C-alpha positions as a printed Julia matrix, in Angstrom:
262×3 Matrix{Float64}:
  97.48  64.24  116.28
 100.63  62.59  117.61
 100.49  61.16  121.1
 101.77  63.74  123.61
 104.43  61.41  125.03
 106.36  61.66  121.75
 108.97  64.42  121.94
 111.06  66.28  119.37
 114.12  64.29  120.43
 112.56  60.83  120.35
 110.93  61.46  116.98
 114.05  62.87  115.32
 116.43  60.32  116.8
 114.05  57.49  115.9
 113.91  58.64  112.29
 117.72  59.04  112.06
 118.12  55.49  113.29
 116.17  54.02  110.38
 116.0   56.34  107.36
 117.45  59.19  105.32
 115.69  61.22  102.64
 117.58  61.73   99.38
 116.26  64.2    96.77
 116.52  62.4    93.43
 117.8   65.31   91.37
 120.39  63.57   89.21
 119.8   61.2    86.3
 121.21  58.29   88.3
 118.94  58.91   91.28
 115.89  59.48   89.08
 116.58  56.1    87.51
 116.59  54.56   90.99
 113.24  56.26   91.6
 111.74  54.88   88.37
 113.1   51.41   89.21
 111.5   51.42   92.67
 108.22  52.63   91.18
 108.33  49.81   88.65
 108.85  47.26   91.41
 105.83  48.55   93.37
 103.41  49.8    90.69
 104.13  47.2    88.0
 105.4   44.0    89.61
 103.86  44.1    93.09
 100.52  45.86   92.5
  99.92  45.51   88.76
  98.79  49.14   88.44
 100.93  49.57   85.32
 102.24  47.04   82.75
 105.64  45.45   83.37
 108.29  47.11   81.21
 111.39  45.51   79.69
 113.72  48.15   81.2
 112.19  47.82   84.71
 111.59  51.58   84.82
 108.14  53.1    85.45
 107.92  56.68   84.15
 105.47  58.87   82.24
 105.15  62.22   80.51
 104.91  64.13   83.81
 108.33  63.06   85.07
 110.18  65.6    82.93
 108.57  68.4    84.94
 108.72  66.7    88.32
 111.12  66.68   91.23
 111.62  63.33   92.92
 112.79  61.97   96.25
 113.9   58.64   97.66
 113.95  57.28  101.2
 117.06  55.27  102.01
 117.32  52.6   104.69
 120.04  53.39  107.22
 120.52  49.67  107.81
 121.62  48.64  104.32
 121.51  51.67  102.01
 118.56  50.26  100.06
 116.01  52.68   98.64
 112.7   51.68  100.22
 110.35  54.55   99.42
 109.87  57.21   96.76
 107.58  59.98   95.56
 107.42  62.87   93.15
 106.17  66.43   93.05
 104.66  67.25   89.64
 105.27  70.91   88.77
 103.56  73.13   86.24
 105.37  73.96   83.03
 106.24  77.7    83.28
 105.83  77.95   79.5
 102.3   76.5    79.73
 100.97  77.16   83.26
  97.43  76.31   82.16
  98.53  72.74   81.47
  96.74  70.15   83.59
  98.23  68.17   86.45
  97.58  64.39   86.63
  94.78  64.75   89.22
  92.97  67.26   87.03
  92.97  64.74   84.19
  91.93  61.74   86.32
  89.13  63.74   87.99
  88.08  65.8    84.97
  84.4   64.9    85.33
  84.12  65.27   89.12
  86.49  68.03   90.2
  85.08  71.45   91.16
  87.02  73.56   88.67
  86.3   76.84   90.47
  88.29  75.64   93.49
  91.33  74.91   91.33
  91.03  77.78   88.86
  91.09  80.3    91.73
  94.76  79.41   92.34
  97.24  81.74   90.64
  98.67  79.24   88.17
 100.65  81.88   86.28
 103.12  81.99   89.18
 103.46  78.18   89.06
 102.9   77.91   92.81
 100.69  74.82   92.5
 101.99  71.25   92.23
 100.75  67.71   92.77
 101.86  65.02   95.2
 102.15  61.89   93.09
 103.59  58.36   92.68
 104.17  57.65   96.38
 105.44  54.12   96.95
 106.99  51.9    99.61
 108.52  48.53   98.71
 106.57  45.39   99.54
 108.75  44.19  102.4
 107.65  47.31  104.33
 103.95  46.72  103.56
 103.46  43.33  105.19
 100.48  44.08  107.42
  96.96  43.03  106.5
  95.28  45.59  104.27
  98.53  47.12  103.0
  99.46  44.6   100.31
  97.31  46.27   97.63
  98.24  49.89   98.26
 101.57  51.59   97.46
 101.79  53.44  100.79
  99.79  53.43  104.01
  99.46  55.03  107.42
  97.26  53.03  109.79
  96.03  53.21  113.37
  98.61  50.62  114.41
 101.44  52.91  113.29
 100.73  55.26  116.17
 100.9   52.64  118.91
  99.22  53.34  122.25
  99.51  56.07  124.87
 101.84  53.84  126.91
 103.81  52.58  123.9
 103.65  55.28  121.21
 105.07  54.67  117.77
 105.48  56.7   114.64
 105.14  55.66  110.98
 108.64  56.85  110.1
 108.81  55.59  106.53
 105.42  56.87  105.37
 106.07  60.16  107.15
 109.48  60.48  105.52
 107.86  60.09  102.09
 105.16  62.69  102.75
 107.33  65.2   104.59
 110.0   65.03  101.91
 107.4   66.27   99.4
 106.32  69.07  101.73
 109.98  70.04  102.09
 110.54  69.9    98.32
 107.45  72.05   97.77
 108.78  74.68  100.17
 112.2   74.47   98.51
 110.63  75.18   95.1
 108.31  77.97   96.24
 105.07  75.96   95.95
 102.13  77.25   97.99
  99.34  74.81   97.05
  99.38  71.04   96.61
  96.9   68.67   94.99
  96.65  65.06   96.11
  94.51  62.08   95.11
  94.24  59.72   98.08
  92.27  56.94   99.75
  89.72  57.99  102.38
  91.5   56.03  105.13
  94.82  57.62  104.33
  93.25  61.09  104.3
  91.83  60.46  107.78
  95.18  59.36  109.15
  96.96  62.3   107.52
  94.58  64.54  109.45
  95.84  62.91  112.63
  99.19  64.4   111.71
  97.71  67.87  111.32
  97.5   67.67  107.51
  94.17  69.32  106.68
  92.87  68.22  103.29
  90.1   70.11  101.5
  88.09  67.87   99.2
  87.64  69.46   95.77
  85.51  66.88   93.99
  83.67  63.6    94.21
  85.56  60.35   94.69
  86.75  58.59   91.54
  87.7   55.02   90.69
  91.44  55.31   90.15
  93.25  52.17   91.32
  90.52  51.95   93.92
  88.35  54.74   95.31
  90.31  57.97   95.53
  89.38  61.47   96.7
  90.79  64.64   95.08
  91.93  67.18   97.65
  93.95  70.35   97.98
  96.14  71.53  100.83
  97.83  74.85  101.56
 101.51  74.42  102.32
 101.63  77.21  104.91
  98.68  75.71  106.79
 100.23  72.23  106.8
 103.56  73.46  108.15
 101.94  75.86  110.6
  99.66  73.19  112.09
 102.46  70.69  112.81
 102.92  69.93  116.48
 106.42  70.15  117.98
 107.56  66.52  117.35
 106.3   66.5   113.77
 107.8   69.94  113.08
 111.17  68.75  114.4
 111.07  65.79  112.03
 109.99  68.01  109.14
 112.86  70.42  109.68
 115.31  67.52  109.87
 114.04  66.16  106.56
 114.05  69.69  105.1
 117.73  69.95  106.02
 118.42  66.69  104.18
 116.49  67.98  101.16
 118.4   71.27  101.2
 121.76  69.51  101.35
 120.74  67.3    98.44
 119.61  70.26   96.34
 122.89  72.08   96.96
 124.91  68.97   96.16
 123.01  68.44   92.9
 123.69  72.03   91.8
 122.42  72.91   88.35
 120.77  69.52   87.89
 118.41  70.37   90.75
 116.54  72.72   88.43
 113.61  70.91   86.83
 111.35  72.24   84.11
 112.77  75.76   84.49
 111.93  75.82   88.2
 114.67  77.32   90.36
 114.81  75.92   93.92
 114.89  78.48   96.71
 118.33  77.96   98.29
C-alpha cells in the first residue's frame, strides 16, 4: 500500500502539477490515441508492424472507450489506454484476453459473469511513451510500476503517470456501468498493483504474449472500496476529469451502444 506519509493533498496536488487525464471520445482524440500506441507498440517495442499511417488500431477499437494522459508541462500526450466493451448485440463475443488465453483460461470463472448485461470489459493497450520509460528494465514494456516509484518512508514518491493511466480506466469503467474487468499483465506489475490495493484474481495459467503474462479478473467495487485515502482522492480527481470529458463529448461519448452513466 502507499506509504502513510502521503496525504490526500500531496497526492492530488502532485498529480495536478504534472498530468491531466483526457477521455478520448472524439475522432480526433482517438486518432491521437492510435498515434501514441503506434509510437510505443510499433516503433519503440516492435510488438506490432509499423504502419504507413502511423496509427495502431484493431477490430476491438470500435467497441472500446479510450483515454489519454496529457503532460501539464507541454500539452503532449504521454500515456494512453483503452477499455474494451462487449457488443450489446453479441454479448457472448470474446474479449481480447479470452482469445489470447483460450487454452489456459478457466472458463467457469469467466462464464459465471452476467455477460448479457454487458457489465464486463477488458483493460487493454496501456502505453507510456519512451521518454517516460528510461529506467533499467522498463525499455521493453509499454507501462511499468516499480519499487523505485514509491520512494522511501522518508522520501515517498508516487508513480503519477502509470497511476493516471490505470485509474482513468477504473473511472471509465464506473462511468459506463462496468462491474468486472479482465486484465492480462506481467507478474511484477500485478504485484505492484496489489501494493496500491488492486486485488487481482488469477483466472488461468500464464501465457506467452509479448512476454509472460497472467490473465486476471478484478471486481470494480472491490478495487474502489479498498483504496486508501490518498489513492481514493486521486481516483476521484481523475474521475472528475473523466466526467467532464464525457459531458463535453456529448453524443460521441457513446461507444458501441453503451450509454455512459452521467
